C-alpha positions in Angstrom: -32.8 -56.1 50.2 -36.3 -55.1 51.0 -37.4 -51.6 52.1 -37.8 -52.8 55.7 -34.2 -54.1 55.8 -32.9 -50.9 54.3 -34.7 -48.9 57.0 -33.2 -51.1 59.7 -29.7 -50.7 58.3 -30.0 -46.9 58.2 -31.6 -46.9 61.6 -28.5 -48.8 63.0 -26.1 -46.4 61.2 -28.0 -43.4 62.7 -27.8 -44.8 66.2 -24.0 -45.3 65.8 -23.5 -41.8 64.4 -25.6 -40.3 67.3 -23.4 -42.3 69.8 -20.2 -41.0 68.2 -21.5 -37.4 68.2 -22.5 -37.7 71.9 -19.0 -39.0 72.8 -17.3 -36.2 70.8 -19.5 -33.6 72.6 -18.6 -35.0 76.0 -14.9 -34.9 75.1 -15.0 -31.3 73.8 -17.0 -30.1 76.9 -14.4 -31.8 79.3 -11.5 -30.2 77.3 -13.2 -26.8 77.6 -13.9 -27.2 81.3 -10.2 -28.2 81.9 -8.9 -25.3 79.8 -11.1 -22.8 81.8 -9.7 -24.2 85.1 -6.0 -24.1 83.9 -3.6 -21.3 84.7 -2.4 -19.5 81.6 0.3 -16.9 82.3 2.4 -15.1 79.8 5.7 -13.8 81.3 9.1 -12.4 80.4 12.2 -11.5 82.4 14.8 -9.0 81.4 16.4 -5.6 82.0 13.9 -2.8 82.0 14.5 1.0 82.0 11.9 3.2 83.8 11.7 6.9 83.0 10.0 8.9 85.7 9.4 11.8 83.4 10.6 14.4 85.9 14.0 14.9 84.3 15.8 12.3 86.5 17.8 9.7 84.7 16.2 6.4 83.8 16.4 3.7 86.5 17.6 0.3 85.4 15.8 -2.8 86.8 15.6 -6.5 86.4 12.0 -7.0 85.7 9.6 -9.9 85.5 6.3 -9.1 83.9 3.3 -11.5 84.2 0.0 -11.3 82.3 -3.0 -13.6 83.2 -4.3 -14.9 79.9 -6.7 -17.4 81.4 -10.2 -17.0 82.9 -9.1 -18.2 86.3 -8.0 -15.8 89.0 -4.3 -16.4 89.8 -2.3 -15.4 92.8 1.5 -14.9 92.4 3.1 -15.9 95.7 6.7 -15.2 94.8 9.2 -15.3 92.0 12.5 -17.0 92.1 15.3 -18.4 90.0 16.6 -21.8 89.0 19.8 -22.8 87.4 21.1 -26.2 86.5 19.1 -29.4 85.9 18.1 -32.4 87.9 20.0 -33.0 91.1 22.4 -30.2 90.3 19.7 -27.5 90.1 19.9 -24.6 92.5 17.0 -22.4 93.5 16.5 -19.0 95.1 13.6 -16.6 95.8 13.8 -13.1 94.4 12.8 -10.2 96.8 11.5 -7.2 94.9 12.7 -3.6 95.6 11.8 -0.2 94.2 9.0 2.2 94.0 7.5 0.9 90.7 7.2 -2.8 91.6 4.2 -4.9 92.6 4.6 -6.8 95.9 3.9 -10.4 96.7 1.3 -11.9 96.9 -0.4 -10.3 93.8 -3.8 -11.5 92.5 -4.3 -11.2 88.7 -7.7 -11.5 87.1 -8.1 -12.2 83.4 -6.1 -9.7 81.3 -4.4 -8.1 84.3 -0.6 -7.6 84.4 1.9 -7.3 87.2 5.6 -6.2 87.0 8.0 -7.4 89.7 11.1 -5.3 89.7 14.5 -5.1 91.4 15.8 -1.6 91.2 19.5 -1.3 90.5 19.3 2.1 92.3 18.1 0.4 95.5 20.4 -2.6 94.9 23.3 -1.5 92.8 25.3 -4.7 93.3 22.4 -7.1 92.3 23.9 -8.0 88.9 27.3 -8.9 90.2 26.0 -10.6 93.4 23.5 -12.6 91.4 26.1 -13.5 88.7 28.9 -14.5 91.0 26.9 -15.7 94.0 24.0 -17.6 92.5 24.7 -18.3 88.8 28.5 -18.7 89.4 29.2 -20.5 86.0 28.6 -18.0 83.2 29.4 -20.3 80.3 26.7 -20.4 77.7 25.9 -24.0 78.4 25.1 -23.3 82.0 23.3 -20.0 81.3 20.9 -21.9 79.0 19.5 -23.5 82.1 18.7 -20.2 83.9 15.0 -19.7 84.5 12.8 -17.3 86.4 10.2 -19.3 88.2 6.7 -17.8 89.0 5.2 -19.5 92.0 1.4 -19.5 92.2 -1.0 -20.1 95.1 -2.2 -23.4 93.7 1.3 -24.9 93.5 1.8 -24.5 89.8 5.1 -23.0 88.8 5.7 -21.2 85.5 9.2 -21.1 84.0 10.4 -18.1 82.1 13.5 -18.0 79.9 15.5 -14.8 80.6 16.0 -12.3 77.8 19.4 -11.9 76.2 19.8 -8.4 77.7 19.7 -9.9 81.2 22.3 -12.6 80.4 24.6 -10.0 78.9 24.2 -7.8 82.0 25.2 -10.8 84.2 28.3 -11.5 82.1 29.3 -7.9 82.1 28.8 -7.6 85.9 30.8 -10.7 86.6 33.7 -9.5 84.5 34.0 -6.2 86.4 36.8 -6.1 88.9 35.8 -5.8 92.6 35.0 -2.3 93.7 36.8 -0.5 96.6 33.9 -1.5 99.0 34.1 -5.1 97.9 37.9 -5.2 98.5 37.6 -3.6 102.0 34.8 -6.0 102.9 36.8 -9.0 101.8 40.1 -7.8 103.3 38.5 -7.1 106.7 39.6 -9.6 109.3 36.9 -12.0 110.6 35.9 -12.0 114.3 
């Protein structure tokens, strides 16, 4: 092979390598742009205690905390629950109550956090009502499908697996016998 032929071969190889590098650069830039536009939330749902620090007893809440880990501004429109799968799935929206909670809608910039709480002081029957009214079937197989759902303004929903302390609270509340108020309410004749 002559020197001219060797130069032509290496020239062709260089052209191919440059084309491959250009293609790889385009793919990487598209991936980065898509990642920057995606919603990246980190969330958890469980039982939370809040100590006011003024000598009053701690308040128990069901709490869903959300942190925006992405670069995009995110608006949380609401938080709800889902249990079951497929056509048997049931959904509900969770109102928030208490003095320490954020309200809907809540905008989160990069790195910001919001806590959505339901105070058991304001709603003492929430665990029992939720366990018996919404969850209904507290067997482990069914509880594995329970999810908190974070609804965003762009239509993307983020699912959160509840912590064990919340599942235990639901089982405990469902096992409690009806209170005097519950019995009076259920025994009252209808109109």
